[in-house]
mmCIF file of the N, C-alpha and C atoms, coordinates in Angstrom:
data_MODEL
# 
_entry.id   MODEL 
# 
loop_
_atom_site.group_PDB 
_atom_site.id 
_atom_site.type_symbol 
_atom_site.label_atom_id 
_atom_site.label_alt_id 
_atom_site.label_comp_id 
_atom_site.label_asym_id 
_atom_site.label_entity_id 
_atom_site.label_seq_id 
_atom_site.pdbx_PDB_ins_code 
_atom_site.Cartn_x 
_atom_site.Cartn_y 
_atom_site.Cartn_z 
_atom_site.occupancy 
_atom_site.B_iso_or_equiv 
_atom_site.pdbx_formal_charge 
_atom_site.auth_seq_id 
_atom_site.auth_comp_id 
_atom_site.auth_asym_id 
_atom_site.auth_atom_id 
_atom_site.pdbx_PDB_model_num 
ATOM 1   N N  . MET A 1 1  ? 0.766   -1.171 0.202  1.00 0.00 ? 1  MET A N  1 
ATOM 2   C CA . MET A 1 1  ? -0.091  -0.048 0.026  1.00 0.00 ? 1  MET A CA 1 
ATOM 3   C C  . MET A 1 1  ? 0.726   1.267  0.418  1.00 0.00 ? 1  MET A C  1 
ATOM 4   N N  . GLY A 1 2  ? 2.037   1.530  1.206  1.00 0.00 ? 2  GLY A N  1 
ATOM 5   C CA . GLY A 1 2  ? 2.288   2.600  1.259  1.00 0.00 ? 2  GLY A CA 1 
ATOM 6   C C  . GLY A 1 2  ? 1.882   3.877  0.983  1.00 0.00 ? 2  GLY A C  1 
ATOM 7   N N  . ILE A 1 3  ? 2.094   4.704  0.470  1.00 0.00 ? 3  ILE A N  1 
ATOM 8   C CA . ILE A 1 3  ? 1.665   6.332  0.418  1.00 0.00 ? 3  ILE A CA 1 
ATOM 9   C C  . ILE A 1 3  ? 0.928   6.541  -0.550 1.00 0.00 ? 3  ILE A C  1 
ATOM 10  N N  . GLU A 1 4  ? 0.435   5.626  -1.039 1.00 0.00 ? 4  GLU A N  1 
ATOM 11  C CA . GLU A 1 4  ? -0.360  5.416  -2.534 1.00 0.00 ? 4  GLU A CA 1 
ATOM 12  C C  . GLU A 1 4  ? -1.648  6.803  -2.039 1.00 0.00 ? 4  GLU A C  1 
ATOM 13  N N  . TRP A 1 5  ? -1.796  6.785  -0.943 1.00 0.00 ? 5  TRP A N  1 
ATOM 14  C CA . TRP A 1 5  ? -3.111  8.096  -1.032 1.00 0.00 ? 5  TRP A CA 1 
ATOM 15  C C  . TRP A 1 5  ? -2.892  9.353  -1.280 1.00 0.00 ? 5  TRP A C  1 
ATOM 16  N N  . ILE A 1 6  ? -1.492  9.586  -1.149 1.00 0.00 ? 6  ILE A N  1 
ATOM 17  C CA . ILE A 1 6  ? -1.453  11.037 -1.607 1.00 0.00 ? 6  ILE A CA 1 
ATOM 18  C C  . ILE A 1 6  ? -1.076  11.829 -2.882 1.00 0.00 ? 6  ILE A C  1 
ATOM 19  N N  . LYS A 1 7  ? -1.225  10.121 -3.417 1.00 0.00 ? 7  LYS A N  1 
ATOM 20  C CA . LYS A 1 7  ? -1.276  11.106 -5.324 1.00 0.00 ? 7  LYS A CA 1 
ATOM 21  C C  . LYS A 1 7  ? -2.608  11.730 -6.022 1.00 0.00 ? 7  LYS A C  1 
ATOM 22  N N  . PRO A 1 8  ? -2.245  12.737 -6.576 1.00 0.00 ? 8  PRO A N  1 
ATOM 23  C CA . PRO A 1 8  ? -3.407  13.358 -6.586 1.00 0.00 ? 8  PRO A CA 1 
ATOM 24  C C  . PRO A 1 8  ? -4.536  13.498 -6.960 1.00 0.00 ? 8  PRO A C  1 
ATOM 25  N N  . VAL A 1 9  ? -4.351  11.699 -7.830 1.00 0.00 ? 9  VAL A N  1 
ATOM 26  C CA . VAL A 1 9  ? -5.692  11.345 -8.307 1.00 0.00 ? 9  VAL A CA 1 
ATOM 27  C C  . VAL A 1 9  ? -6.391  10.688 -7.353 1.00 0.00 ? 9  VAL A C  1 
ATOM 28  N N  . VAL A 1 10 ? -5.802  10.033 -6.437 1.00 0.00 ? 10 VAL A N  1 
ATOM 29  C CA . VAL A 1 10 ? -6.314  9.262  -5.582 1.00 0.00 ? 10 VAL A CA 1 
ATOM 30  C C  . VAL A 1 10 ? -7.211  10.152 -4.470 1.00 0.00 ? 10 VAL A C  1 
ATOM 31  N N  . LEU A 1 11 ? -6.212  11.704 -4.003 1.00 0.00 ? 11 LEU A N  1 
ATOM 32  C CA . LEU A 1 11 ? -7.011  12.389 -3.253 1.00 0.00 ? 11 LEU A CA 1 
ATOM 33  C C  . LEU A 1 11 ? -8.347  13.101 -3.622 1.00 0.00 ? 11 LEU A C  1 
ATOM 34  N N  . ILE A 1 12 ? -8.569  13.535 -4.653 1.00 0.00 ? 12 ILE A N  1 
ATOM 35  C CA . ILE A 1 12 ? -9.180  14.278 -5.577 1.00 0.00 ? 12 ILE A CA 1 
ATOM 36  C C  . ILE A 1 12 ? -10.435 12.971 -5.438 1.00 0.00 ? 12 ILE A C  1 
ATOM 37  N N  . GLY A 1 13 ? -10.336 11.820 -5.934 1.00 0.00 ? 13 GLY A N  1 
ATOM 38  C CA . GLY A 1 13 ? -11.490 10.521 -5.932 1.00 0.00 ? 13 GLY A CA 1 
ATOM 39  C C  . GLY A 1 13 ? -11.664 10.622 -4.965 1.00 0.00 ? 13 GLY A C  1 
ATOM 40  N N  . SER A 1 14 ? -11.424 10.376 -3.975 1.00 0.00 ? 14 SER A N  1 
ATOM 41  C CA . SER A 1 14 ? -11.873 10.289 -2.472 1.00 0.00 ? 14 SER A CA 1 
ATOM 42  C C  . SER A 1 14 ? -12.878 11.759 -1.919 1.00 0.00 ? 14 SER A C  1 
ATOM 43  N N  . VAL A 1 15 ? -11.945 12.867 -2.148 1.00 0.00 ? 15 VAL A N  1 
ATOM 44  C CA . VAL A 1 15 ? -13.210 13.769 -1.881 1.00 0.00 ? 15 VAL A CA 1 
ATOM 45  C C  . VAL A 1 15 ? -14.183 13.903 -2.727 1.00 0.00 ? 15 VAL A C  1 
ATOM 46  N N  . LEU A 1 16 ? -13.803 13.123 -4.059 1.00 0.00 ? 16 LEU A N  1 
ATOM 47  C CA . LEU A 1 16 ? -14.901 13.455 -5.134 1.00 0.00 ? 16 LEU A CA 1 
ATOM 48  C C  . LEU A 1 16 ? -16.891 12.261 -4.759 1.00 0.00 ? 16 LEU A C  1 
ATOM 49  N N  . TYR A 1 17 ? -16.210 11.157 -4.432 1.00 0.00 ? 17 TYR A N  1 
ATOM 50  C CA . TYR A 1 17 ? -16.958 10.352 -3.384 1.00 0.00 ? 17 TYR A CA 1 
ATOM 51  C C  . TYR A 1 17 ? -17.472 10.654 -2.085 1.00 0.00 ? 17 TYR A C  1 
ATOM 52  N N  . ALA A 1 18 ? -16.792 10.983 -1.497 1.00 0.00 ? 18 ALA A N  1 
ATOM 53  C CA . ALA A 1 18 ? -17.141 11.676 0.078  1.00 0.00 ? 18 ALA A CA 1 
ATOM 54  C C  . ALA A 1 18 ? -18.219 12.770 -0.144 1.00 0.00 ? 18 ALA A C  1 
ATOM 55  N N  . LEU A 1 19 ? -18.059 13.753 -1.248 1.00 0.00 ? 19 LEU A N  1 
ATOM 56  C CA . LEU A 1 19 ? -18.777 14.888 -1.847 1.00 0.00 ? 19 LEU A CA 1 
ATOM 57  C C  . LEU A 1 19 ? -20.457 14.325 -2.107 1.00 0.00 ? 19 LEU A C  1 
ATOM 58  N N  . ILE A 1 20 ? -20.304 13.242 -2.654 1.00 0.00 ? 20 ILE A N  1 
ATOM 59  C CA . ILE A 1 20 ? -21.335 12.296 -3.481 1.00 0.00 ? 20 ILE A CA 1 
ATOM 60  C C  . ILE A 1 20 ? -22.116 12.051 -2.930 1.00 0.00 ? 20 ILE A C  1 
ATOM 61  N N  . GLY A 1 21 ? -21.555 11.739 -1.617 1.00 0.00 ? 21 GLY A N  1 
ATOM 62  C CA . GLY A 1 21 ? -22.159 10.644 -0.488 1.00 0.00 ? 21 GLY A CA 1 
ATOM 63  C C  . GLY A 1 21 ? -22.918 11.516 0.772  1.00 0.00 ? 21 GLY A C  1 
ATOM 64  N N  . VAL A 1 22 ? -22.342 12.416 0.653  1.00 0.00 ? 22 VAL A N  1 
ATOM 65  C CA . VAL A 1 22 ? -23.093 13.452 1.515  1.00 0.00 ? 22 VAL A CA 1 
ATOM 66  C C  . VAL A 1 22 ? -24.166 14.085 0.840  1.00 0.00 ? 22 VAL A C  1 
ATOM 67  N N  . LEU A 1 23 ? -24.235 14.307 -0.433 1.00 0.00 ? 23 LEU A N  1 
ATOM 68  C CA . LEU A 1 23 ? -25.424 15.640 -1.075 1.00 0.00 ? 23 LEU A CA 1 
ATOM 69  C C  . LEU A 1 23 ? -26.173 14.309 -1.260 1.00 0.00 ? 23 LEU A C  1 
ATOM 70  N N  . ILE A 1 24 ? -26.190 12.955 -1.501 1.00 0.00 ? 24 ILE A N  1 
ATOM 71  C CA . ILE A 1 24 ? -27.021 11.694 -1.681 1.00 0.00 ? 24 ILE A CA 1 
ATOM 72  C C  . ILE A 1 24 ? -27.649 11.687 -0.156 1.00 0.00 ? 24 ILE A C  1 
ATOM 73  N N  . PHE A 1 25 ? -26.970 11.834 0.666  1.00 0.00 ? 25 PHE A N  1 
ATOM 74  C CA . PHE A 1 25 ? -27.451 11.082 2.409  1.00 0.00 ? 25 PHE A CA 1 
ATOM 75  C C  . PHE A 1 25 ? -28.326 12.611 2.718  1.00 0.00 ? 25 PHE A C  1 
ATOM 76  N N  . TRP A 1 26 ? -28.030 13.849 2.176  1.00 0.00 ? 26 TRP A N  1 
ATOM 77  C CA . TRP A 1 26 ? -29.046 15.141 2.074  1.00 0.00 ? 26 TRP A CA 1 
ATOM 78  C C  . TRP A 1 26 ? -29.696 15.299 1.517  1.00 0.00 ? 26 TRP A C  1 
ATOM 79  N N  . ILE A 1 27 ? -29.868 15.034 0.728  1.00 0.00 ? 27 ILE A N  1 
ATOM 80  C CA . ILE A 1 27 ? -31.240 14.500 -0.432 1.00 0.00 ? 27 ILE A CA 1 
ATOM 81  C C  . ILE A 1 27 ? -32.294 13.539 0.404  1.00 0.00 ? 27 ILE A C  1 
ATOM 82  N N  . SER A 1 28 ? -31.632 12.430 0.825  1.00 0.00 ? 28 SER A N  1 
ATOM 83  C CA . SER A 1 28 ? -32.265 11.408 1.168  1.00 0.00 ? 28 SER A CA 1 
ATOM 84  C C  . SER A 1 28 ? -33.008 11.745 2.633  1.00 0.00 ? 28 SER A C  1 
ATOM 85  N N  . PHE A 1 29 ? -32.204 12.441 3.337  1.00 0.00 ? 29 PHE A N  1 
ATOM 86  C CA . PHE A 1 29 ? -33.072 13.301 4.371  1.00 0.00 ? 29 PHE A CA 1 
ATOM 87  C C  . PHE A 1 29 ? -34.098 14.263 4.137  1.00 0.00 ? 29 PHE A C  1 
ATOM 88  N N  . LEU A 1 30 ? -33.869 14.979 2.892  1.00 0.00 ? 30 LEU A N  1 
ATOM 89  C CA . LEU A 1 30 ? -34.939 16.018 2.746  1.00 0.00 ? 30 LEU A CA 1 
ATOM 90  C C  . LEU A 1 30 ? -36.251 15.331 2.213  1.00 0.00 ? 30 LEU A C  1 
ATOM 91  N N  . ILE A 1 31 ? -36.361 14.245 1.331  1.00 0.00 ? 31 ILE A N  1 
ATOM 92  C CA . ILE A 1 31 ? -37.056 13.119 1.459  1.00 0.00 ? 31 ILE A CA 1 
ATOM 93  C C  . ILE A 1 31 ? -37.982 13.388 2.203  1.00 0.00 ? 31 ILE A C  1 
ATOM 94  N N  . ILE A 1 32 ? -37.155 12.478 2.879  1.00 0.00 ? 32 ILE A N  1 
ATOM 95  C CA . ILE A 1 32 ? -37.778 11.617 4.281  1.00 0.00 ? 32 ILE A CA 1 
ATOM 96  C C  . ILE A 1 32 ? -38.298 12.398 5.024  1.00 0.00 ? 32 ILE A C  1 
ATOM 97  N N  . ASP A 1 33 ? -37.791 14.080 5.378  1.00 0.00 ? 33 ASP A N  1 
ATOM 98  C CA . ASP A 1 33 ? -38.577 15.029 6.287  1.00 0.00 ? 33 ASP A CA 1 
ATOM 99  C C  . ASP A 1 33 ? -39.987 15.407 5.086  1.00 0.00 ? 33 ASP A C  1 
ATOM 100 N N  . LYS A 1 34 ? -40.010 15.400 4.268  1.00 0.00 ? 34 LYS A N  1 
ATOM 101 C CA . LYS A 1 34 ? -40.566 15.950 3.408  1.00 0.00 ? 34 LYS A CA 1 
ATOM 102 C C  . LYS A 1 34 ? -42.220 14.700 3.519  1.00 0.00 ? 34 LYS A C  1 
ATOM 103 N N  . ILE A 1 35 ? -41.704 13.590 3.375  1.00 0.00 ? 35 ILE A N  1 
ATOM 104 C CA . ILE A 1 35 ? -42.779 12.833 3.308  1.00 0.00 ? 35 ILE A CA 1 
ATOM 105 C C  . ILE A 1 35 ? -43.552 12.213 4.919  1.00 0.00 ? 35 ILE A C  1 
ATOM 106 N N  . THR A 1 36 ? -42.909 12.753 5.866  1.00 0.00 ? 36 THR A N  1 
ATOM 107 C CA . THR A 1 36 ? -43.072 12.951 7.152  1.00 0.00 ? 36 THR A CA 1 
ATOM 108 C C  . THR A 1 36 ? -44.422 13.552 7.826  1.00 0.00 ? 36 THR A C  1 
ATOM 109 N N  . PRO A 1 37 ? -45.784 13.612 8.228  1.00 0.00 ? 37 PRO A N  1 
ATOM 110 C CA . PRO A 1 37 ? -46.630 14.234 8.127  1.00 0.00 ? 37 PRO A CA 1 
ATOM 111 C C  . PRO A 1 37 ? -46.220 15.538 9.213  1.00 0.00 ? 37 PRO A C  1 
ATOM 112 N N  . TYR A 1 38 ? -44.779 15.658 9.650  1.00 0.00 ? 38 TYR A N  1 
ATOM 113 C CA . TYR A 1 38 ? -44.852 16.623 10.536 1.00 0.00 ? 38 TYR A CA 1 
ATOM 114 C C  . TYR A 1 38 ? -43.120 16.916 10.134 1.00 0.00 ? 38 TYR A C  1 
ATOM 115 N N  . ASN A 1 39 ? -42.932 18.636 10.465 1.00 0.00 ? 39 ASN A N  1 
ATOM 116 C CA . ASN A 1 39 ? -41.071 19.362 10.676 1.00 0.00 ? 39 ASN A CA 1 
ATOM 117 C C  . ASN A 1 39 ? -40.417 18.788 11.049 1.00 0.00 ? 39 ASN A C  1 
ATOM 118 N N  . LEU A 1 40 ? -39.385 17.778 10.854 1.00 0.00 ? 40 LEU A N  1 
ATOM 119 C CA . LEU A 1 40 ? -38.459 16.964 11.657 1.00 0.00 ? 40 LEU A CA 1 
ATOM 120 C C  . LEU A 1 40 ? -37.650 17.841 12.532 1.00 0.00 ? 40 LEU A C  1 
ATOM 121 N N  . TRP A 1 41 ? -37.121 18.659 11.602 1.00 0.00 ? 41 TRP A N  1 
ATOM 122 C CA . TRP A 1 41 ? -36.510 19.687 12.781 1.00 0.00 ? 41 TRP A CA 1 
ATOM 123 C C  . TRP A 1 41 ? -36.959 20.495 13.899 1.00 0.00 ? 41 TRP A C  1 
ATOM 124 N N  . GLU A 1 42 ? -38.187 20.547 13.603 1.00 0.00 ? 42 GLU A N  1 
ATOM 125 C CA . GLU A 1 42 ? -39.140 21.679 14.743 1.00 0.00 ? 42 GLU A CA 1 
ATOM 126 C C  . GLU A 1 42 ? -39.260 20.262 15.827 1.00 0.00 ? 42 GLU A C  1 
ATOM 127 N N  . GLU A 1 43 ? -39.697 19.199 15.385 1.00 0.00 ? 43 GLU A N  1 
ATOM 128 C CA . GLU A 1 43 ? -39.535 18.285 16.712 1.00 0.00 ? 43 GLU A CA 1 
ATOM 129 C C  . GLU A 1 43 ? -38.910 18.310 17.362 1.00 0.00 ? 43 GLU A C  1 
ATOM 130 N N  . ILE A 1 44 ? -37.879 18.134 16.541 1.00 0.00 ? 44 ILE A N  1 
ATOM 131 C CA . ILE A 1 44 ? -36.804 17.688 17.597 1.00 0.00 ? 44 ILE A CA 1 
ATOM 132 C C  . ILE A 1 44 ? -35.912 18.494 18.519 1.00 0.00 ? 44 ILE A C  1 
ATOM 133 N N  . VAL A 1 45 ? -36.336 19.906 17.711 1.00 0.00 ? 45 VAL A N  1 
ATOM 134 C CA . VAL A 1 45 ? -35.146 21.062 18.390 1.00 0.00 ? 45 VAL A CA 1 
ATOM 135 C C  . VAL A 1 45 ? -35.603 21.791 19.345 1.00 0.00 ? 45 VAL A C  1 
ATOM 136 N N  . VAL A 1 46 ? -37.606 22.288 18.622 1.00 0.00 ? 46 VAL A N  1 
ATOM 137 C CA . VAL A 1 46 ? -37.701 22.800 19.292 1.00 0.00 ? 46 VAL A CA 1 
ATOM 138 C C  . VAL A 1 46 ? -39.068 22.269 20.385 1.00 0.00 ? 46 VAL A C  1 
ATOM 139 N N  . LYS A 1 47 ? -39.572 20.968 20.234 1.00 0.00 ? 47 LYS A N  1 
ATOM 140 C CA . LYS A 1 47 ? -40.274 20.567 20.910 1.00 0.00 ? 47 LYS A CA 1 
ATOM 141 C C  . LYS A 1 47 ? -39.383 19.191 21.772 1.00 0.00 ? 47 LYS A C  1 
ATOM 142 N N  . GLN A 1 48 ? -38.279 19.316 21.571 1.00 0.00 ? 48 GLN A N  1 
ATOM 143 C CA . GLN A 1 48 ? -37.275 18.418 22.144 1.00 0.00 ? 48 GLN A CA 1 
ATOM 144 C C  . GLN A 1 48 ? -37.757 16.726 22.081 1.00 0.00 ? 48 GLN A C  1 
ATOM 145 N N  . ASN A 1 49 ? -37.923 16.435 21.390 1.00 0.00 ? 49 ASN A N  1 
ATOM 146 C CA . ASN A 1 49 ? -38.737 15.151 21.078 1.00 0.00 ? 49 ASN A CA 1 
ATOM 147 C C  . ASN A 1 49 ? -37.792 14.255 21.158 1.00 0.00 ? 49 ASN A C  1 
ATOM 148 N N  . ARG A 1 50 ? -36.976 13.273 21.991 1.00 0.00 ? 50 ARG A N  1 
ATOM 149 C CA . ARG A 1 50 ? -36.220 12.586 21.822 1.00 0.00 ? 50 ARG A CA 1 
ATOM 150 C C  . ARG A 1 50 ? -36.536 11.593 21.439 1.00 0.00 ? 50 ARG A C  1 
ATOM 151 N N  . ALA A 1 51 ? -38.006 10.371 21.484 1.00 0.00 ? 51 ALA A N  1 
ATOM 152 C CA . ALA A 1 51 ? -37.657 9.480  20.856 1.00 0.00 ? 51 ALA A CA 1 
ATOM 153 C C  . ALA A 1 51 ? -37.585 9.573  19.279 1.00 0.00 ? 51 ALA A C  1 
ATOM 154 N N  . LEU A 1 52 ? -38.057 10.597 18.933 1.00 0.00 ? 52 LEU A N  1 
ATOM 155 C CA . LEU A 1 52 ? -37.691 11.283 17.240 1.00 0.00 ? 52 LEU A CA 1 
ATOM 156 C C  . LEU A 1 52 ? -36.385 11.379 16.984 1.00 0.00 ? 52 LEU A C  1 
ATOM 157 N N  . ALA A 1 53 ? -35.678 12.011 17.542 1.00 0.00 ? 53 ALA A N  1 
ATOM 158 C CA . ALA A 1 53 ? -34.504 12.082 17.362 1.00 0.00 ? 53 ALA A CA 1 
ATOM 159 C C  . ALA A 1 53 ? -33.718 10.933 17.463 1.00 0.00 ? 53 ALA A C  1 
ATOM 160 N N  . LEU A 1 54 ? -34.223 9.921  18.148 1.00 0.00 ? 54 LEU A N  1 
ATOM 161 C CA . LEU A 1 54 ? -33.412 8.526  18.399 1.00 0.00 ? 54 LEU A CA 1 
ATOM 162 C C  . LEU A 1 54 ? -34.322 8.131  16.799 1.00 0.00 ? 54 LEU A C  1 
ATOM 163 N N  . VAL A 1 55 ? -34.756 7.896  16.226 1.00 0.00 ? 55 VAL A N  1 
ATOM 164 C CA . VAL A 1 55 ? -35.458 7.240  15.153 1.00 0.00 ? 55 VAL A CA 1 
ATOM 165 C C  . VAL A 1 55 ? -34.494 7.546  14.211 1.00 0.00 ? 55 VAL A C  1 
ATOM 166 N N  . VAL A 1 56 ? -34.397 9.204  14.157 1.00 0.00 ? 56 VAL A N  1 
ATOM 167 C CA . VAL A 1 56 ? -33.998 10.195 12.955 1.00 0.00 ? 56 VAL A CA 1 
ATOM 168 C C  . VAL A 1 56 ? -32.786 9.743  12.898 1.00 0.00 ? 56 VAL A C  1 
ATOM 169 N N  . ALA A 1 57 ? -31.839 9.522  14.044 1.00 0.00 ? 57 ALA A N  1 
ATOM 170 C CA . ALA A 1 57 ? -30.874 8.883  14.101 1.00 0.00 ? 57 ALA A CA 1 
ATOM 171 C C  . ALA A 1 57 ? -30.300 7.506  13.249 1.00 0.00 ? 57 ALA A C  1 
ATOM 172 N N  . ALA A 1 58 ? -30.818 6.989  13.775 1.00 0.00 ? 58 ALA A N  1 
ATOM 173 C CA . ALA A 1 58 ? -30.953 5.205  13.289 1.00 0.00 ? 58 ALA A CA 1 
ATOM 174 C C  . ALA A 1 58 ? -31.065 5.464  11.637 1.00 0.00 ? 58 ALA A C  1 
ATOM 175 N N  . MET A 1 59 ? -32.080 6.255  11.363 1.00 0.00 ? 59 MET A N  1 
ATOM 176 C CA . MET A 1 59 ? -32.471 6.522  10.176 1.00 0.00 ? 59 MET A CA 1 
ATOM 177 C C  . MET A 1 59 ? -31.388 6.775  8.872  1.00 0.00 ? 59 MET A C  1 
ATOM 178 N N  . CYS A 1 60 ? -30.914 7.896  9.861  1.00 0.00 ? 60 CYS A N  1 
ATOM 179 C CA . CYS A 1 60 ? -29.758 8.409  9.327  1.00 0.00 ? 60 CYS A CA 1 
ATOM 180 C C  . CYS A 1 60 ? -28.247 8.119  8.894  1.00 0.00 ? 60 CYS A C  1 
ATOM 181 N N  . LEU A 1 61 ? -27.969 6.445  10.141 1.00 0.00 ? 61 LEU A N  1 
ATOM 182 C CA . LEU A 1 61 ? -27.109 6.031  10.175 1.00 0.00 ? 61 LEU A CA 1 
ATOM 183 C C  . LEU A 1 61 ? -27.342 4.847  9.085  1.00 0.00 ? 61 LEU A C  1 
ATOM 184 N N  . GLY A 1 62 ? -28.483 4.427  9.094  1.00 0.00 ? 62 GLY A N  1 
ATOM 185 C CA . GLY A 1 62 ? -29.022 3.409  8.032  1.00 0.00 ? 62 GLY A CA 1 
ATOM 186 C C  . GLY A 1 62 ? -28.387 3.832  6.476  1.00 0.00 ? 62 GLY A C  1 
ATOM 187 N N  . ILE A 1 63 ? -29.338 5.037  6.221  1.00 0.00 ? 63 ILE A N  1 
ATOM 188 C CA . ILE A 1 63 ? -28.942 5.782  4.467  1.00 0.00 ? 63 ILE A CA 1 
ATOM 189 C C  . ILE A 1 63 ? -27.245 5.652  4.706  1.00 0.00 ? 63 ILE A C  1 
ATOM 190 N N  . SER A 1 64 ? -26.431 6.192  5.700  1.00 0.00 ? 64 SER A N  1 
ATOM 191 C CA . SER A 1 64 ? -24.960 6.646  5.265  1.00 0.00 ? 64 SER A CA 1 
ATOM 192 C C  . SER A 1 64 ? -24.342 5.307  5.252  1.00 0.00 ? 64 SER A C  1 
ATOM 193 N N  . ILE A 1 65 ? -24.904 3.925  5.923  1.00 0.00 ? 65 ILE A N  1 
ATOM 194 C CA . ILE A 1 65 ? -23.980 3.011  5.838  1.00 0.00 ? 65 ILE A CA 1 
ATOM 195 C C  . ILE A 1 65 ? -24.532 2.298  4.540  1.00 0.00 ? 65 ILE A C  1 
ATOM 196 N N  . ILE A 1 66 ? -25.803 2.655  4.335  1.00 0.00 ? 66 ILE A N  1 
ATOM 197 C CA . ILE A 1 66 ? -26.318 2.460  2.093  1.00 0.00 ? 66 ILE A CA 1 
ATOM 198 C C  . ILE A 1 66 ? -25.410 3.141  0.866  1.00 0.00 ? 66 ILE A C  1 
ATOM 199 N N  . VAL A 1 67 ? -25.380 3.957  1.125  1.00 0.00 ? 67 VAL A N  1 
ATOM 200 C CA . VAL A 1 67 ? -24.353 5.066  0.800  1.00 0.00 ? 67 VAL A CA 1 
ATOM 201 C C  . VAL A 1 67 ? -22.881 5.065  0.349  1.00 0.00 ? 67 VAL A C  1 
ATOM 202 N N  . ALA A 1 68 ? -22.091 4.091  1.596  1.00 0.00 ? 68 ALA A N  1 
ATOM 203 C CA . ALA A 1 68 ? -20.830 4.131  1.947  1.00 0.00 ? 68 ALA A CA 1 
ATOM 204 C C  . ALA A 1 68 ? -20.437 2.742  0.982  1.00 0.00 ? 68 ALA A C  1 
ATOM 205 N N  . ALA A 1 69 ? -21.661 2.138  1.070  1.00 0.00 ? 69 ALA A N  1 
ATOM 206 C CA . ALA A 1 69 ? -21.678 0.363  0.404  1.00 0.00 ? 69 ALA A CA 1 
ATOM 207 C C  . ALA A 1 69 ? -21.767 0.931  -1.256 1.00 0.00 ? 69 ALA A C  1 
ATOM 208 N N  . ALA A 1 70 ? -22.664 1.592  -1.481 1.00 0.00 ? 70 ALA A N  1 
ATOM 209 C CA . ALA A 1 70 ? -22.630 2.185  -2.908 1.00 0.00 ? 70 ALA A CA 1 
ATOM 210 C C  . ALA A 1 70 ? -21.769 2.723  -3.564 1.00 0.00 ? 70 ALA A C  1 
ATOM 211 N N  . ILE A 1 71 ? -20.612 3.603  -2.528 1.00 0.00 ? 71 ILE A N  1 
ATOM 212 C CA . ILE A 1 71 ? -19.786 4.072  -3.524 1.00 0.00 ? 71 ILE A CA 1 
ATOM 213 C C  . ILE A 1 71 ? -18.533 3.591  -2.960 1.00 0.00 ? 71 ILE A C  1 
ATOM 214 N N  . HIS A 1 72 ? -18.845 2.356  -2.079 1.00 0.00 ? 72 HIS A N  1 
ATOM 215 C CA . HIS A 1 72 ? -17.358 1.511  -1.844 1.00 0.00 ? 72 HIS A CA 1 
ATOM 216 C C  . HIS A 1 72 ? -17.615 0.588  -3.278 1.00 0.00 ? 72 HIS A C  1 
ATOM 217 N N  . GLY A 1 73 ? -18.857 -0.119 -3.253 1.00 0.00 ? 73 GLY A N  1 
ATOM 218 C CA . GLY A 1 73 ? -18.563 -1.167 -4.563 1.00 0.00 ? 73 GLY A CA 1 
ATOM 219 C C  . GLY A 1 73 ? -19.028 -2.116 -5.073 1.00 0.00 ? 73 GLY A C  1 
# 
């Protein structure tokens, strides 16, 4: 392996895949926020709904794992 990750092509590819992954994650979160009957952000931050926050956290982890697996390969 060595110092292969220092090469510009590898570094740019890694940054590009990371940005694509974050973009896909954010779009997925916005879609799920739109299909739920209430505003997730307001419910979690303003009303301090911890149960919903835990469900959203689990959903975020699930989406992240799916995106990472899709990008990895």
